[in-house]
RODO-2510 file (C-alpha; in nm, 4 decimals, decimal comma):
residues 225
     n   res          X          Y          Z
     1     m    15,8600     7,4261    17,5620
     2     l    16,0792     7,6498    17,3849
     3     r    16,1157     7,4039    17,1433
     4     l    15,7359     7,3291    17,0778
     5     v    15,6812     7,7458    17,0559
     6     k    15,9690     7,7437    16,8006
     7     v    15,8112     7,4371    16,5978
     8     l    15,4335     7,5914    16,6135
     9     k    15,5763     7,9345    16,4833
    10     l    15,7025     7,7300    16,1307
    11     l    15,3325     7,5863    16,1414
    12     k    15,1667     7,8759    16,1305
    13     i    15,1144     7,9975    15,7680
    14     f    15,0621     7,6076    15,6759
    15     a    14,7947     7,6458    15,9364
    16     d    14,6080     7,9016    15,7423
    17     t    14,5472     7,6600    15,4154
    18     t    14,4896     7,3806    15,6213
    19     l    14,0839     7,4188    15,5730
    20     e    14,0586     7,4861    15,1959
    21     t    14,3265     7,2024    15,1353
    22     y    14,2306     6,9123    15,4294
    23     g    13,9086     7,0296    15,5336
    24     i    14,0958     7,1066    15,9141
    25     a    13,9842     7,4555    16,0502
    26     k    14,2956     7,6343    16,1870
    27     g    14,2949     7,5817    16,5488
    28     t    14,2337     7,2340    16,5133
    29     a    14,5470     7,1895    16,2779
    30     l    14,7235     7,3783    16,5159
    31     d    14,6732     7,1311    16,7768
    32     m    14,7336     6,8474    16,6168
    33     a    15,0600     7,0070    16,4549
    34     a    15,1230     7,1051    16,8715
    35     l    15,0854     6,7408    16,9688
    36     f    15,2991     6,5827    16,6659
    37     g    15,5278     6,8086    16,7136
    38     d    15,5784     6,8059    17,0725
    39     m    15,6394     6,4310    17,0136
    40     g    15,8750     6,4281    16,7197
    41     t    16,1144     6,7002    16,9591
    42     s    16,0595     6,4689    17,2588
    43     m    16,1738     6,1656    17,0556
    44     g    16,4725     6,3750    16,9109
    45     l    16,3522     6,5178    16,6398
    46     t    16,5064     6,8835    16,5680
    47     d    16,2321     7,1743    16,5479
    48     s    16,2290     7,2277    16,1848
    49     e    16,2406     6,8096    16,1383
    50     a    15,9155     6,7905    16,3671
    51     a    15,7680     7,1013    16,2295
    52     n    15,7590     6,9539    15,8720
    53     l    15,6864     6,5994    16,0147
    54     a    15,3772     6,7613    16,1598
    55     q    15,2334     6,9511    15,8960
    56     g    15,2760     6,6009    15,6703
    57     l    15,0533     6,4213    15,9448
    58     v    14,8059     6,7090    15,9719
    59     g    14,7517     6,6449    15,6069
    60     l    14,7516     6,2609    15,6258
    61     a    14,4851     6,2983    15,9254
    62     g    14,2598     6,5090    15,6638
    63     d    14,3109     6,2669    15,3633
    64     l    14,2561     5,9362    15,6113
    65     a    13,9601     6,1165    15,7835
    66     s    13,7937     6,1662    15,3969
    67     f    13,8838     5,8416    15,2852
    68     k    13,7876     5,6214    15,5595
    69     n    13,4730     5,8303    15,6736
    70     i    13,5922     5,8827    16,0108
    71     g    13,6366     6,1684    16,2547
    72     v    13,9729     6,3844    16,2656
    73     e    14,0454     6,2929    16,5712
    74     d    14,0063     5,9283    16,5071
    75     a    14,2802     5,9602    16,2140
    76     q    14,4743     6,1717    16,4776
    77     n    14,4750     5,8847    16,7421
    78     a    14,5643     5,5918    16,4462
    79     l    14,8896     5,8483    16,3658
    80     k    15,0199     5,8406    16,6682
    81     g    15,1546     5,5042    16,6216
    82     i    15,3897     5,6580    16,4070
    83     f    15,5718     5,7761    16,7511
    84     t    15,4685     5,5169    16,9428
    85     g    15,4913     5,1784    16,7027
    86     e    15,1451     5,1064    16,7986
    87     t    15,0151     4,9466    16,4704
    88     e    14,6308     4,7921    16,5475
    89     s    14,4295     5,1881    16,5172
    90     l    14,6150     5,2025    16,1427
    91     k    14,5602     4,8533    16,0631
    92     t    14,1722     4,9425    16,1135
    93     l    14,2091     5,2004    15,8304
    94     g    14,3585     4,9604    15,6066
    95     i    14,7111     5,0023    15,6619
    96     v    14,9220     4,6911    15,7760
    97     m    15,2248     4,8077    15,9341
    98     n    15,4610     4,5375    16,1106
    99     e    15,8075     4,4698    16,1242
   100     t    15,8580     4,2777    15,7922
   101     t    15,6723     4,5264    15,6201
   102     l    15,8503     4,7936    15,7550
   103     l    16,1749     4,6404    15,6718
   104     q    16,0623     4,6413    15,2894
   105     q    15,9924     4,9764    15,3265
   106     a    16,3424     5,0797    15,4870
   107     i    16,4973     4,8723    15,1899
   108     k    16,3244     5,1106    14,9396
   109     e    16,3787     5,4243    15,1198
   110     g    16,7893     5,3210    15,1579
   111     f    16,7034     5,3416    15,5483
   112     v    16,8926     4,9605    15,5300
   113     s    17,1135     4,9284    15,2685
   114     d    17,2745     4,5874    15,3367
   115     q    17,2342     4,3383    15,0593
   116     k    17,2775     4,0552    15,3266
   117     t    16,9279     4,1725    15,4971
   118     a    16,7494     4,2546    15,1550
   119     q    16,8580     3,8789    15,0368
   120     q    16,7723     3,7228    15,3274
   121     l    16,4134     3,8895    15,3660
   122     a    16,3278     3,7913    14,9957
   123     k    16,3870     3,4216    15,1104
   124     e    16,2048     3,4677    15,4099
   125     q    15,9181     3,6141    15,1651
   126     i    15,9104     3,2932    14,9419
   127     n    15,8774     3,0295    15,2570
   128     l    15,5710     3,2787    15,3922
   129     e    15,4095     3,2842    15,0216
   130     k    15,4619     2,9328    15,0295
   131     a    15,2987     2,8773    15,3700
   132     q    15,0011     3,0873    15,2581
   133     a    14,9426     2,8623    14,9811
   134     a    14,9575     2,5709    15,1765
   135     y    14,7173     2,7065    15,4105
   136     n    14,4950     2,7947    15,1055
   137     e    14,5017     2,4642    14,9109
   138     a    14,4039     2,3088    15,2587
   139     v    14,1437     2,4996    15,3165
   140     k    13,9961     2,4895    14,9512
   141     k    14,0631     2,1118    14,9951
   142     y    13,9502     1,9812    15,3387
   143     g    13,7730     2,2636    15,5053
   144     s    13,8686     2,5915    15,7540
   145     d    13,7970     2,3370    16,0979
   146     s    13,9967     2,0172    15,9294
   147     l    14,3152     1,9330    16,0849
   148     q    14,4983     1,9923    15,7812
   149     a    14,3971     2,3359    15,7763
   150     r    14,4732     2,3904    16,1340
   151     e    14,8224     2,2640    16,1022
   152     a    14,9208     2,4546    15,7812
   153     q    14,7547     2,7562    15,9655
   154     l    15,0791     2,6595    16,2497
   155     k    15,3264     2,6338    15,9451
   156     l    15,2111     2,9658    15,8538
   157     d    15,2238     3,1539    16,1773
   158     e    15,5583     3,0009    16,2591
   159     a    15,6625     3,1394    15,9297
   160     q    15,4989     3,4731    16,0226
   161     a    15,6668     3,5142    16,3438
   162     a    16,0036     3,3855    16,2279
   163     t    15,9832     3,6879    15,9250
   164     n    15,9036     3,9356    16,1752
   165     e    16,1524     3,8724    16,4436
   166     s    16,4353     3,8790    16,1691
   167     a    16,2985     4,2040    16,0018
   168     k    16,2773     4,3474    16,3916
   169     a    16,6501     4,2445    16,4427
   170     s    16,7428     4,4419    16,1367
   171     l    16,5171     4,7543    16,2187
   172     d    16,6444     4,7708    16,5464
   173     t    16,9993     4,9045    16,4104
   174     l    16,7652     5,2118    16,3278
   175     s    16,7841     5,5148    16,5684
   176     e    16,4509     5,6192    16,7318
   177     s    16,4278     5,9095    16,4918
   178     e    16,4804     5,7341    16,1725
   179     k    16,2019     5,4472    16,2828
   180     i    15,9660     5,7573    16,3165
   181     m    16,0377     5,8941    15,9930
   182     l    16,0458     5,5118    15,8389
   183     r    15,6962     5,4297    15,9883
   184     y    15,5750     5,8219    15,8550
   185     s    15,7280     5,7108    15,5063
   186     f    15,5219     5,4137    15,4879
   187     v    15,2076     5,5398    15,6501
   188     m    15,2400     5,8144    15,3468
   189     d    15,2975     5,5693    15,0709
   190     a    14,9898     5,4021    15,1903
   191     t    14,7988     5,6786    15,1917
   192     k    14,8851     5,7556    14,8279
   193     k    14,7509     5,4366    14,7472
   194     m    14,4312     5,4763    14,8782
   195     r    14,3959     5,8512    14,7254
   196     k    14,4824     5,6511    14,3841
   197     e    14,2454     5,4329    14,3923
   198     i    13,9713     5,6831    14,5418
   199     l    14,0797     5,9680    14,3389
   200     p    14,2454     5,8383    14,0091
   201     i    14,3960     6,1572    13,9149
   202     p    14,6996     6,2369    13,5993
   203     a    15,0507     6,1386    13,7709
   204     m    15,1506     6,5216    13,7477
   205     e    14,8548     6,6497    13,9190
   206     l    14,8968     6,4076    14,1851
   207     q    15,2467     6,4788    14,2638
   208     t    15,1523     6,8541    14,3245
   209     v    14,8272     6,7178    14,5757
   210     c    15,1216     6,5344    14,7586
   211     e    15,3921     6,7765    14,7724
   212     p    15,3329     6,9112    15,1632
   213     h    15,3481     6,5349    15,2806
   214     k    15,7036     6,4630    15,0941
   215     r    15,9168     6,8005    15,3050
   216     p    15,9411     6,5714    15,5704
   217     r    16,0925     6,3089    15,3528
   218     k    16,3206     6,5255    15,1881
   219     r    16,4402     6,6642    15,5212
   220     l    16,4919     6,2935    15,6214
   221     r    16,7389     6,1954    15,3339
   222     q    16,9105     6,5386    15,4111
   223     v    16,9352     6,4021    15,7583
   224     l    17,0774     6,0697    15,6541
   225     a    17,3135     6,1890    15,3441
***
């Protein structure tokens, strides 16, 4: 409880700005921050790490609620998946987060730097793309209910399962706190992409708008250094 109180103190100034910046009232922002901060500290993050992450997640909740025309509470529930690994709620918002996409993010962000892992993922992605192309061709040529399409679908499912299983093995080498920050980084990038598509603005302005969301990633890089 004491740790949570420390986290909330770090977030009070931020909460004063959320109504204007994200359309989230101060009380609601603090409640959300308390939830996210508590989840973060209970899973091994320090007070400052949890505070930074909670701040970013409150901002993401506001963005997702706006972009997807949903309630802030619905966005908050979806973002819990960053801590739990549950992905279906995020998927309904157009954010497809699975083992394969997370491993791609991990390689991009430097969570996983093993060259062999990157090469294996690239190879599996090629196989997956071939299986997808074969399925698309079968559907186009014979129809989605044809035997050929069903066989191609089975092969596609097998390729996807193999890719995800291999990616999961690589991700299992990360600590729980690293997995949390990796998921956060993935969702943040996906939301920034939505913002660009919905609100096209100059790159410099976009960087300024996104600055609150960058802080947890900067902190993570310091932790991992």
